[in-house]
Backbone as JSON Lines, residues from 0, in Angstrom:
{"i":0,"aa":"M","n":[2.91,15.92,-5.54],"ca":[2.28,15.48,-4.89],"c":[2.14,13.43,-4.19]}
{"i":1,"aa":"T","n":[2.62,13.33,-2.89],"ca":[2.69,12.58,-2.47],"c":[1.04,11.47,-2.66]}
{"i":2,"aa":"T","n":[1.72,10.12,-3.43],"ca":[0.42,9.09,-3.35],"c":[0.68,8.05,-2.77]}
{"i":3,"aa":"L","n":[-1.03,7.47,-2.38],"ca":[-0.66,5.88,-1.38],"c":[-1.64,5.17,-2.21]}
{"i":4,"aa":"S","n":[-1.18,4.24,-3.41],"ca":[-1.88,3.35,-4.36],"c":[-1.83,2.28,-3.63]}
{"i":5,"aa":"I","n":[-2.83,1.23,-3.51],"ca":[-2.98,0.33,-3.34],"c":[-3.65,-0.73,-4.41]}
{"i":6,"aa":"W","n":[-2.71,-1.59,-4.64],"ca":[-2.87,-2.45,-5.72],"c":[-3.08,-4.02,-5.57]}
{"i":7,"aa":"R","n":[-4.45,-3.75,-5.52],"ca":[-5.38,-5.59,-5.05],"c":[-5.49,-6.56,-5.79]}
{"i":8,"aa":"Y","n":[-4.64,-7.92,-5.29],"ca":[-5.21,-8.93,-6.51],"c":[-6.57,-10.26,-6.06]}
{"i":9,"aa":"E","n":[-6.62,-10.61,-7.03],"ca":[-7.66,-11.47,-6.68],"c":[-6.77,-13.26,-6.31]}
{"i":10,"aa":"T","n":[-5.43,-12.98,-6.33],"ca":[-4.93,-14.18,-5.83],"c":[-3.67,-14.23,-4.62]}
{"i":11,"aa":"V","n":[-3.63,-14.93,-3.65],"ca":[-2.89,-14.65,-2.37],"c":[-1.36,-14.22,-3.39]}
{"i":12,"aa":"D","n":[-0.81,-14.7,-5.04],"ca":[0.08,-13.87,-5.26],"c":[0.05,-13.06,-6.3]}
{"i":13,"aa":"G","n":[-1.12,-12.99,-6.52],"ca":[-1.03,-11.64,-7.39],"c":[0.07,-10.46,-7.5]}
{"i":14,"aa":"A","n":[-0.02,-9.79,-5.89],"ca":[0.35,-8.58,-5.29],"c":[2.24,-8.88,-5.95]}
{"i":15,"aa":"E","n":[2.83,-10.02,-5.42],"ca":[3.84,-10.42,-5.25],"c":[4.48,-10.68,-6.95]}
{"i":16,"aa":"G","n":[3.6,-10.62,-7.86],"ca":[4.25,-10.84,-9.4],"c":[4.38,-9.17,-9.23]}
{"i":17,"aa":"A","n":[3.61,-8.29,-8.74],"ca":[3.88,-6.86,-9.13],"c":[4.48,-6.37,-8.22]}
{"i":18,"aa":"L","n":[5.03,-6.71,-7.19],"ca":[6.4,-6.31,-6.88],"c":[7.5,-6.58,-7.31]}
{"i":19,"aa":"R","n":[7.42,-7.35,-8.12],"ca":[8.61,-7.88,-9.52],"c":[8.92,-6.94,-9.85]}
{"i":20,"aa":"I","n":[7.4,-6.68,-10.86],"ca":[7.51,-5.31,-11.93],"c":[7.97,-3.73,-11.34]}
{"i":21,"aa":"L","n":[7.43,-3.78,-10.56],"ca":[7.98,-2.66,-9.1],"c":[9.46,-2.44,-9.13]}
{"i":22,"aa":"E","n":[9.87,-3.69,-8.28],"ca":[11.72,-3.62,-8.35],"c":[11.87,-3.14,-9.52]}
{"i":23,"aa":"R","n":[11.62,-4.14,-11.11],"ca":[12.31,-4.31,-12.51],"c":[12.12,-2.14,-12.72]}
{"i":24,"aa":"L","n":[11.37,-1.94,-12.34],"ca":[10.9,-0.16,-12.8],"c":[11.56,0.41,-12.16]}
{"i":25,"aa":"Q","n":[12.1,0.26,-11.0],"ca":[12.55,1.15,-10.13],"c":[14.51,0.91,-9.82]}
{"i":26,"aa":"H","n":[14.53,-0.39,-10.04],"ca":[15.96,-0.95,-10.69],"c":[16.57,0.14,-12.06]}
{"i":27,"aa":"R","n":[15.67,-0.11,-12.82],"ca":[15.76,0.19,-14.17],"c":[15.99,2.42,-14.51]}
{"i":28,"aa":"G","n":[15.4,2.86,-13.43],"ca":[15.56,4.19,-12.84],"c":[13.89,4.84,-13.72]}
{"i":29,"aa":"R","n":[13.21,3.93,-13.86],"ca":[12.07,3.91,-14.41],"c":[10.89,5.08,-13.55]}
{"i":30,"aa":"I","n":[11.09,4.21,-12.72],"ca":[10.09,4.7,-11.27],"c":[11.0,4.7,-10.35]}
{"i":31,"aa":"A","n":[10.49,5.86,-9.35],"ca":[10.75,6.06,-7.91],"c":[10.08,5.84,-7.12]}
{"i":32,"aa":"I","n":[9.71,5.0,-5.71],"ca":[9.12,4.84,-4.9],"c":[9.9,5.38,-3.31]}
{"i":33,"aa":"D","n":[8.29,5.96,-2.64],"ca":[9.05,6.01,-1.32],"c":[9.06,5.02,-0.18]}
{"i":34,"aa":"D","n":[8.19,4.24,-0.45],"ca":[7.89,2.98,0.56],"c":[6.82,2.19,-0.29]}
{"i":35,"aa":"A","n":[7.12,0.65,0.05],"ca":[6.37,-0.21,-0.23],"c":[6.12,-0.93,0.89]}
{"i":36,"aa":"A","n":[4.83,-1.81,0.9],"ca":[4.38,-3.11,1.7],"c":[3.28,-4.25,0.85]}
{"i":37,"aa":"L","n":[3.61,-5.12,1.61],"ca":[2.75,-6.3,0.85],"c":[2.09,-7.0,1.57]}
{"i":38,"aa":"V","n":[0.83,-7.2,1.12],"ca":[-0.24,-8.41,1.69],"c":[-0.58,-9.39,1.39]}
{"i":39,"aa":"A","n":[-0.78,-10.54,1.83],"ca":[-1.01,-11.78,0.84],"c":[-1.33,-12.46,2.24]}
{"i":40,"aa":"W","n":[-2.81,-12.99,1.99],"ca":[-4.1,-13.75,2.82],"c":[-4.3,-14.84,2.25]}
{"i":41,"aa":"D","n":[-3.79,-15.99,2.45],"ca":[-4.09,-17.15,2.6],"c":[-5.29,-17.72,3.27]}
{"i":42,"aa":"V","n":[-6.01,-18.18,2.08],"ca":[-8.02,-18.6,2.4],"c":[-7.39,-19.47,3.8]}
{"i":43,"aa":"A","n":[-6.59,-20.38,4.0],"ca":[-6.51,-21.32,5.44],"c":[-5.77,-20.5,6.43]}
{"i":44,"aa":"E","n":[-6.08,-19.23,6.33],"ca":[-5.21,-18.21,7.76],"c":[-5.84,-17.29,8.06]}
{"i":45,"aa":"R","n":[-6.14,-17.06,10.03],"ca":[-7.05,-16.11,9.83],"c":[-6.7,-14.3,9.8]}
{"i":46,"aa":"R","n":[-5.12,-14.52,9.48],"ca":[-4.61,-13.5,9.23],"c":[-3.46,-13.55,7.98]}
{"i":47,"aa":"P","n":[-3.61,-12.4,7.85],"ca":[-2.4,-12.37,6.87],"c":[-1.55,-11.85,6.71]}
{"i":48,"aa":"R","n":[-0.19,-12.41,5.71],"ca":[0.69,-12.46,5.8],"c":[1.29,-11.1,5.32]}
{"i":49,"aa":"T","n":[2.08,-9.86,6.09],"ca":[2.45,-8.28,5.75],"c":[3.79,-8.7,5.88]}
{"i":50,"aa":"Y","n":[4.24,-7.25,4.99],"ca":[5.84,-7.14,5.36],"c":[5.99,-5.89,4.74]}
{"i":51,"aa":"Q","n":[7.14,-4.94,5.65],"ca":[7.39,-3.87,4.32],"c":[8.58,-4.19,3.2]}
{"i":52,"aa":"T","n":[8.54,-3.31,1.69],"ca":[9.17,-3.88,1.12],"c":[10.28,-2.97,1.38]}
{"i":53,"aa":"G","n":[9.84,-1.29,1.02],"ca":[10.64,-0.58,1.68],"c":[11.1,-0.08,-0.21]}
{"i":54,"aa":"T","n":[12.27,0.11,-0.58],"ca":[12.77,0.64,-1.64],"c":[14.12,-0.5,-2.31]}
{"i":55,"aa":"V","n":[14.4,-0.61,-3.5],"ca":[15.37,-1.12,-3.96],"c":[16.33,-1.42,-3.56]}
{"i":56,"aa":"D","n":[17.26,0.3,-2.53],"ca":[18.32,0.64,-2.35],"c":[17.83,0.19,-0.91]}
{"i":57,"aa":"G","n":[17.07,-0.4,-0.09],"ca":[16.55,-0.93,0.98],"c":[16.5,0.1,1.59]}
{"i":58,"aa":"T","n":[15.45,1.68,0.96],"ca":[15.74,2.34,2.1],"c":[13.7,2.7,2.56]}
{"i":59,"aa":"A","n":[12.92,2.79,3.91],"ca":[12.26,3.55,3.14],"c":[11.32,4.14,4.05]}
{"i":60,"aa":"A","n":[10.82,5.03,3.39],"ca":[9.65,6.65,4.16],"c":[9.29,6.39,5.36]}
{"i":61,"aa":"L","n":[9.19,5.46,5.41],"ca":[7.85,5.58,6.7],"c":[8.43,4.25,7.55]}
{"i":62,"aa":"S","n":[8.08,4.01,9.32],"ca":[8.27,3.42,9.82],"c":[7.49,2.1,9.3]}
{"i":63,"aa":"G","n":[7.43,0.93,9.8],"ca":[6.86,-0.71,10.16],"c":[5.46,0.02,11.08]}
{"i":64,"aa":"A","n":[6.01,0.77,11.73],"ca":[4.78,1.36,12.78],"c":[3.51,1.6,12.12]}
{"i":65,"aa":"F","n":[4.4,2.7,10.86],"ca":[2.77,3.22,9.77],"c":[2.28,1.88,8.99]}
{"i":66,"aa":"W","n":[2.66,1.14,8.75],"ca":[2.29,-0.06,8.02],"c":[1.67,-0.85,9.13]}
{"i":67,"aa":"G","n":[2.11,-1.37,9.77],"ca":[1.27,-1.89,11.35],"c":[0.35,-1.47,11.9]}
{"i":68,"aa":"L","n":[-0.19,-0.11,11.69],"ca":[-1.35,0.45,11.64],"c":[-2.02,0.57,10.96]}
{"i":69,"aa":"L","n":[-1.64,0.85,9.19],"ca":[-2.78,0.63,8.67],"c":[-3.04,-0.46,8.2]}
{"i":70,"aa":"F","n":[-2.75,-1.42,7.84],"ca":[-2.77,-3.26,7.95],"c":[-3.81,-3.41,8.87]}
{"i":71,"aa":"A","n":[-3.56,-2.94,10.26],"ca":[-4.34,-3.73,11.85],"c":[-5.8,-2.21,11.91]}
{"i":72,"aa":"L","n":[-5.56,-1.01,11.18],"ca":[-7.17,-0.46,11.18],"c":[-7.91,-1.3,9.63]}
{"i":73,"aa":"A","n":[-7.01,-1.57,8.48],"ca":[-7.92,-1.6,6.96],"c":[-8.5,-3.65,7.76]}
{"i":74,"aa":"L","n":[-8.0,-4.31,8.25],"ca":[-7.78,-5.42,7.79],"c":[-8.18,-6.89,8.71]}
{"i":75,"aa":"L","n":[-7.79,-5.79,10.11],"ca":[-7.27,-7.0,11.48],"c":[-8.78,-6.59,12.7]}
{"i":76,"aa":"L","n":[-8.23,-5.16,12.93],"ca":[-9.93,-4.82,13.87],"c":[-11.23,-4.21,13.32]}
{"i":77,"aa":"P","n":[-11.8,-4.35,14.52],"ca":[-13.35,-4.54,14.58],"c":[-13.4,-3.03,13.46]}
{"i":78,"aa":"E","n":[-14.52,-3.31,12.99],"ca":[-14.86,-1.92,12.27],"c":[-14.09,-0.83,12.73]}
{"i":79,"aa":"P","n":[-13.88,-0.09,11.66],"ca":[-13.24,1.19,12.51],"c":[-14.14,2.49,12.52]}
{"i":80,"aa":"G","n":[-14.39,2.8,13.89],"ca":[-15.54,4.35,13.87],"c":[-14.28,5.22,13.81]}
{"i":81,"aa":"T","n":[-13.11,5.01,14.27],"ca":[-12.13,6.69,14.38],"c":[-10.93,6.23,13.2]}
{"i":82,"aa":"S","n":[-10.56,6.72,12.57],"ca":[-8.87,6.28,12.38],"c":[-7.95,7.28,12.89]}
{"i":83,"aa":"A","n":[-7.57,7.97,11.49],"ca":[-6.3,8.81,11.65],"c":[-6.39,10.14,11.2]}
{"i":84,"aa":"P","n":[-7.59,11.18,10.39],"ca":[-7.56,11.77,9.72],"c":[-6.64,12.61,9.92]}
{"i":85,"aa":"D","n":[-5.74,13.03,10.34],"ca":[-5.08,14.46,10.82],"c":[-3.25,13.53,9.67]}
{"i":86,"aa":"V","n":[-3.43,12.19,9.97],"ca":[-2.06,11.72,8.46],"c":[-3.36,11.45,7.26]}
{"i":87,"aa":"G","n":[-4.46,11.58,7.13],"ca":[-5.14,11.15,5.62],"c":[-5.52,9.94,5.79]}
{"i":88,"aa":"L","n":[-5.95,9.14,6.89],"ca":[-6.59,8.04,6.69],"c":[-7.1,7.91,6.59]}
{"i":89,"aa":"S","n":[-8.74,8.18,5.83],"ca":[-10.24,8.36,5.94],"c":[-10.8,6.45,5.8]}
{"i":90,"aa":"D","n":[-11.92,7.27,6.9],"ca":[-12.38,5.76,7.71],"c":[-13.18,5.03,6.26]}
{"i":91,"aa":"G","n":[-13.36,5.93,5.08],"ca":[-14.18,5.42,4.08],"c":[-13.37,4.79,3.57]}
{"i":92,"aa":"L","n":[-11.5,5.23,2.98],"ca":[-10.59,4.15,2.61],"c":[-10.34,3.07,3.44]}
{"i":93,"aa":"L","n":[-10.35,3.27,4.76],"ca":[-10.13,1.84,5.27],"c":[-10.92,0.93,5.55]}
{"i":94,"aa":"R","n":[-12.56,1.77,5.04],"ca":[-13.71,0.92,5.11],"c":[-13.81,-0.27,3.66]}
{"i":95,"aa":"R","n":[-12.97,0.7,2.24],"ca":[-12.95,0.15,1.18],"c":[-11.99,-1.11,0.99]}
{"i":96,"aa":"L","n":[-11.32,-0.66,1.76],"ca":[-9.9,-1.9,1.87],"c":[-10.01,-2.87,2.43]}
{"i":97,"aa":"R","n":[-11.08,-2.95,3.39],"ca":[-11.77,-3.99,4.35],"c":[-12.12,-4.6,3.69]}
{"i":98,"aa":"A","n":[-13.48,-4.57,2.65],"ca":[-14.23,-4.82,2.11],"c":[-14.07,-5.73,0.62]}
{"i":99,"aa":"R","n":[-12.71,-5.13,0.46],"ca":[-11.74,-5.53,-0.71],"c":[-10.59,-6.8,-0.85]}
{"i":100,"aa":"I","n":[-9.83,-6.3,0.7],"ca":[-8.62,-6.79,1.48],"c":[-8.81,-8.63,1.98]}
{"i":101,"aa":"G","n":[-8.84,-9.53,1.99],"ca":[-9.64,-9.9,2.78],"c":[-8.97,-12.09,2.34]}
{"i":102,"aa":"P","n":[-9.39,-13.56,2.99],"ca":[-8.51,-14.25,2.73],"c":[-8.88,-15.0,1.12]}
{"i":103,"aa":"G","n":[-7.89,-15.23,0.87],"ca":[-7.71,-15.36,-0.62],"c":[-6.87,-14.2,-1.72]}
{"i":104,"aa":"T","n":[-7.01,-12.9,-1.26],"ca":[-6.52,-11.96,-2.22],"c":[-5.05,-11.79,-1.58]}
{"i":105,"aa":"S","n":[-4.4,-10.49,-2.43],"ca":[-3.11,-9.95,-1.55],"c":[-3.47,-8.54,-2.66]}
{"i":106,"aa":"A","n":[-2.48,-7.79,-1.42],"ca":[-2.18,-6.14,-2.21],"c":[-1.05,-5.82,-1.99]}
{"i":107,"aa":"L","n":[-0.99,-4.76,-2.66],"ca":[0.88,-4.45,-2.58],"c":[0.34,-2.48,-2.57]}
{"i":108,"aa":"F","n":[0.71,-2.4,-1.52],"ca":[0.5,-0.75,-0.8],"c":[1.97,-0.33,-1.23]}
{"i":109,"aa":"V","n":[1.71,0.99,-2.38],"ca":[3.13,1.2,-2.31],"c":[3.05,3.36,-2.46]}
{"i":110,"aa":"L","n":[3.64,3.53,-1.95],"ca":[3.64,5.03,-1.41],"c":[4.57,6.37,-2.32]}
{"i":111,"aa":"T","n":[4.24,7.14,-3.25],"ca":[5.12,7.28,-3.99],"c":[4.58,8.71,-4.42]}
{"i":112,"aa":"D","n":[4.93,9.09,-5.5],"ca":[4.01,10.26,-6.13],"c":[3.47,10.25,-7.58]}
{"i":113,"aa":"H","n":[2.67,11.06,-7.53],"ca":[1.56,10.49,-8.39],"c":[1.82,10.02,-10.29]}
{"i":114,"aa":"D","n":[2.99,10.82,-10.57],"ca":[3.35,10.14,-12.04],"c":[4.1,9.02,-11.7]}
{"i":115,"aa":"A","n":[4.78,8.71,-10.2],"ca":[4.8,7.44,-10.9],"c":[3.97,5.95,-10.79]}
{"i":116,"aa":"T","n":[2.8,6.52,-9.88],"ca":[1.34,5.89,-10.07],"c":[1.13,5.48,-11.35]}
{"i":117,"aa":"D","n":[0.92,6.72,-12.13],"ca":[0.77,6.29,-13.44],"c":[1.66,5.21,-14.38]}
{"i":118,"aa":"R","n":[2.64,5.53,-13.92],"ca":[4.07,5.15,-14.81],"c":[3.82,3.29,-14.11]}
{"i":119,"aa":"L","n":[3.03,3.0,-12.9],"ca":[2.95,1.79,-12.28],"c":[1.72,0.96,-13.12]}
{"i":120,"aa":"R","n":[0.54,1.94,-12.98],"ca":[-0.36,1.86,-13.48],"c":[0.02,0.86,-14.97]}
{"i":121,"aa":"V","n":[0.43,2.13,-16.04],"ca":[0.55,1.07,-17.96],"c":[1.08,-0.05,-17.13]}
{"i":122,"aa":"A","n":[2.52,-0.34,-16.55],"ca":[2.97,-1.65,-16.85],"c":[2.11,-2.35,-16.25]}
{"i":123,"aa":"L","n":[1.23,-2.13,-15.22],"ca":[0.32,-3.5,-14.57],"c":[-0.9,-3.43,-15.37]}
{"i":124,"aa":"A","n":[-1.22,-2.38,-17.0],"ca":[-2.46,-2.85,-17.35],"c":[-2.68,-4.1,-17.87]}
{"i":125,"aa":"D","n":[-2.17,-5.06,-17.97],"ca":[-2.33,-6.34,-18.87],"c":[-2.77,-7.23,-17.38]}
{"i":126,"aa":"H","n":[-2.48,-7.0,-16.45],"ca":[-2.59,-7.71,-14.72],"c":[-3.76,-7.59,-14.29]}
{"i":127,"aa":"D","n":[-5.19,-8.36,-13.95],"ca":[-6.46,-8.39,-13.29],"c":[-5.75,-7.6,-11.97]}
{"i":128,"aa":"V","n":[-6.41,-6.28,-11.81],"ca":[-6.09,-5.33,-10.38],"c":[-6.69,-4.49,-10.55]}
{"i":129,"aa":"E","n":[-7.52,-4.64,-9.15],"ca":[-7.88,-3.41,-8.73],"c":[-7.02,-2.26,-7.87]}
{"i":130,"aa":"L","n":[-7.93,-0.94,-8.33],"ca":[-6.61,-0.07,-7.72],"c":[-7.59,1.15,-7.07]}
{"i":131,"aa":"F","n":[-6.73,1.57,-5.41],"ca":[-7.53,2.27,-4.83],"c":[-6.16,3.67,-5.04]}
{"i":132,"aa":"V","n":[-6.19,4.59,-5.01],"ca":[-5.74,5.53,-5.32],"c":[-5.91,7.3,-3.97]}
{"i":133,"aa":"H","n":[-5.39,7.12,-3.25],"ca":[-5.18,8.48,-1.7],"c":[-4.37,9.08,-2.36]}
{"i":134,"aa":"R","n":[-4.22,10.38,-2.66],"ca":[-3.42,11.6,-2.71],"c":[-3.46,12.09,-1.46]}
{"i":135,"aa":"L","n":[-2.35,12.6,-0.8],"ca":[-1.99,13.0,0.77],"c":[-1.71,14.73,-0.01]}
{"i":136,"aa":"D","n":[-2.23,15.48,0.38],"ca":[-2.19,16.86,0.33],"c":[-0.39,17.2,1.55]}
{"i":137,"aa":"P","n":[-0.39,18.53,1.11],"ca":[1.72,18.92,1.54],"c":[1.01,18.44,3.13]}
{"i":138,"aa":"A","n":[0.36,19.34,3.79],"ca":[-0.23,19.39,5.08],"c":[-0.1,17.59,5.78]}
{"i":139,"aa":"Q","n":[-0.83,16.91,4.86],"ca":[-1.22,14.9,5.3],"c":[0.18,14.79,5.27]}
{"i":140,"aa":"Q","n":[0.72,14.45,4.19],"ca":[2.57,14.5,3.79],"c":[3.7,14.39,5.1]}
{"i":141,"aa":"T","n":[3.61,15.33,5.53],"ca":[3.95,16.56,6.75],"c":[3.81,15.79,8.19]}
{"i":142,"aa":"A","n":[2.79,15.4,8.01],"ca":[1.99,14.63,9.65],"c":[1.77,13.07,9.53]}
{"i":143,"aa":"L","n":[2.18,12.6,8.22],"ca":[2.46,11.14,8.48],"c":[4.02,11.03,8.42]}
{"i":144,"aa":"R","n":[5.07,11.59,7.47],"ca":[5.84,11.55,8.15],"c":[6.67,12.21,9.68]}
{"i":145,"aa":"S","n":[5.66,13.05,10.11],"ca":[6.29,13.6,11.31],"c":[5.89,12.3,12.27]}
{"i":146,"aa":"A","n":[4.4,11.89,12.11],"ca":[3.84,10.85,12.82],"c":[4.62,9.55,12.75]}
{"i":147,"aa":"F","n":[5.1,9.24,11.88],"ca":[5.45,7.79,11.47],"c":[7.06,7.5,11.06]}
{"i":148,"aa":"A","n":[7.42,8.28,11.53],"ca":[9.09,8.79,11.43],"c":[9.92,7.85,11.32]}
{"i":149,"aa":"G","n":[10.88,6.89,11.37],"ca":[11.53,5.62,11.48],"c":[12.55,6.33,12.9]}
């Protein structure tokens, strides 16, 4: 089952450190990710810096459109009233992200299977991180890939 995990840090550079760990694990063949993106929000900025990291070999499961939509709904637009339930993005998840990711924080968004999420959780156990996990059922996975495939 595909899992979207969001690793939220109390510092602007915390997610960058987590990304380095994820890249090392992926390079060593210990985990496989489908896609990843990063948000870092400096206190002095009105908007966060965001970018899609993809995988170590340069591939990405989703287009930048998915990450752009997710970041806009969760972080930039007024309070969400309707989201994209057909692709598994609930208003509840978006509200939780909006409440927890803001100026002075950062987050690493990872799309992978559940086992890889568990292995990454072990690797990041010593880090001060807040974890959000959202599992996508097969129908949601298909809709997500169909809606946002490059």
